Steps between C-alpha positions, in 0.01 A plus 500: 500500500654841568388697192160513324510286184275404214492139623276617781223517239510127437294390805210739428497396135487136610218572743286695254557248224413206717201678647361557149575146382417304818233734644642404846644810664622324812700245302630772270617708796675210668679399176599860439650521849696177439633643171609815680676301771676298230630825351634599840666167583397175338661289774292645783155513346331275754648662811438854369137413410449354849649814655290737288179311568559490877584874493168573330298278733654677799393839363234670711320631189467147362359373828252786503386430146459128566285568805288772342440335164427164669262665750319677216449163340363358826253788541387469139440126546274575800306765309445258216426185697244656734307637202537857611661608173222345294236653727642843441466454125148367524381796706619733229294333230181673610621822339547350155199585279641474148804424288693822573403509868603136547841570348539817710415298806762249399747786467412646841523160662846456353609840632376417852669161527849644485687281746628245251468444125433125548212571737380779275496308174327193640249679716387753239478259211331228701231726648415708195501262202149377555366856503699603187379180326143611574560823303681319213845641577784293361723313742791670326371844603445383854852356516643826367329704772611250763860494382517879474404535866727226632873576477450870401287565807731304735796700373325828583405404857778496764315238705546205261731212434659698214587789731646263755714326241628806319540704816730231637703496181543879517642465852728211412646688203568817698236706322307537826631511858421214734133508584423760231426269208126560502549877540725515193250278317218739586706794365517317162126417475408822307757398235379141444353622176407168334300394799315830517422495125395139502262552793342820356463352155259232618197722574568688175481173312185396687306819428624515139735801509773262387328289234521125469746393235696197387435155652304650787242645263457162336460332840234749608306466176506123537371526859216730396406245236472233768822315427581260785790599727833341418612222732713603793875469512632167625726577792626140512722585205671809637873481564651801679528517877270802522237307305524201738430748782209635302362149459523443876304814572242415235444165669446678831220699331335176397492396867382836628187525715224607258296637792778723629415827673597846374643609838745212489668681215453859606619465863847356423555747214408798717716366784796455266478855372440641843773308680754572225433871517503489886846338496641775265445304178669193645333223299652222704364624832170577328476144370586351841236707672243424228558122526495519877146641484372318191572147621297534822232689305458207263522247787221674688277442198607134481583538133756223524707328766824673601704214353330543162547874517872464565523247215337751264750766614789269429364431154468873445859547609606230252332693216752783560804272474558577128525872584716432804726271295534768237606750766766270639640401163502860383691618806758222456538610139530863604780405746691328216449798269633731768812288524540526122461881530207492256332819623823692472566373148152589376520837668842574354398384151157663463524815701665703220218407259188486720339825604266556794227585249519171309568253781143455642346438157782264395474311827127457452536385140780249559359357824151474353632292211690275744202462734277415206743247364565318828166537679701574816418849612653465846806303384591748226476790742721319754762435234513845351459738792872464604590615146241767439507688830876575511473625143206722596705649781798547270308703242305687770162372382179538687517195735124465571440534126747220422349277767157580352632393155625169643170429676306601189699248300429230759127563497497503118675163491265354758195607303614457143711181509302200370623270776539727801327407821267799482390419146442132581293586811295767326410251226429225756283718721307626195471152354660622179739328265854614596626577151173676405531718808862585429443581132194722559668684789839562338399794273367693801808417706725622218297819467545567872869424471544745212328776700721421803815512287409846372422605856848394620657707222297809595550470875880444494 
């Protein structure tokens, strides 16, 4: 294809439609890529797909993302299995003296456990629900606090799986120079408005500045009246790849050492932060150094045999396969879209009508709807960044602000979608019915989204 054409829109439409209908972003991305290759040359679909997939797998950025995301999963599995994560939560319980203080402690615990939203959601909910039950706090309120400090917190911290994933995408799409993905990500953190609003809303809700309303008010009144907690979500019925990963991590929590020591959580986390900073915010080197110290540290305590420890790490790596698969499929799809000249067509078509002032707000609104509909925060971002960023450059928009809008939409989708991994894990960790959690949380998520939308209009 030599000239940008409207047919280049067909693959993205196919992907977004299938993602909404099937709720399987990897399958949607692969089918979208095949449709795009058919538009280019129907007779060479197989060979072109093989060529595109091998090209992606040979990309250094892809290799880096696979290693880093997988190693994060391995470290998380060790933290969970040794009981260190649970011990950290238990040690914080001593400060909870009443309903508000127990919820504030839940909030602070969620802020501290920033490394991964899976680890965050399960650790915080699991360790705090018995305390909140004691003070007759509804499981729905607990799940809301947990969910609001899972993805939103991980988005705001550059030493998390979210930063690794999105930083790599920024490099691959030419938004950041090689090795500068995390730096560009950090520049956009002040503009991740939804995440900031969602995080700061929680204590305001807890202390009553933002009043209880809607389904959440009913849930809290029922809890005060002594209504039994709703039964927990059944993870055996979940369907999406992310939710299967969530189920695997939840099972690891069930096998965790209940007598785990606090320092077995704190030492690896401090090492990870310290090594990453020492190696100039190189997360991969930081992870390697952390694992190199953590494994002997655990072995010296005889927490488990080396073979069992390595098996746990492999299982943790497996939990990251849905995210890794999404990355690979998204990059293949991006390669096909590039061949169809999709970015050029979108840029040529919308540039005359889209102003720098409107772009961030429109990006947030449209991507938030898509992320909510598909439950795929990472997948949607991977699909749309090749379209949005060239347009942002074309209209001379504030690039960090646009990146912030995209990340805001992703964190909104992760928190608000009824079947996203974060929502499922927050409900599971809090032992709350999934639908009940989603329904009671949604009004607060929408309020935060509305405030963020206005913020993007004012900052542009």
